[in-house]
Phi, psi and omega in degrees: 000130178250127178257121178246123182233132181229134178280118182248014185247154177289129178282140173280138182275345178232145179227126175246124179282124182289154180299332181297336181270354181279161176294155182306325181291337182260343184302324184272359181259154181264087181245046183301321181296333179269358180251000182251128182237151183241125180290125181238351179199148176225132178254132180247142175250127179242112179137182184259347179218159182289334184266337183243043183214190184235149174242139172231168180216148170251131185230134174276122180261113183299319180298329178268346187053042181195180186261149172231143174257129185237130171230197185297331188237342186226156171229123179223150179282135177229167176263168186295338180283347176271351180285000000 
């Protein structure tokens, strides 16, 4: 049986961990800066097996203030909606 799963949803570029998920010792402290994360890379798997397929990645480049798609042979600029 082969299970093929594909993400068809727009990724959020920022993630904030809610206080409810924190340990009891941290719930009462104001650590918002330590609970907010910024997505900087996504790795994609293309194929049916880990050994006979290809991986590509989308990376946020701070110097460009934008995203790039990288595979074995090319690097191209993409917009955040293509991530």
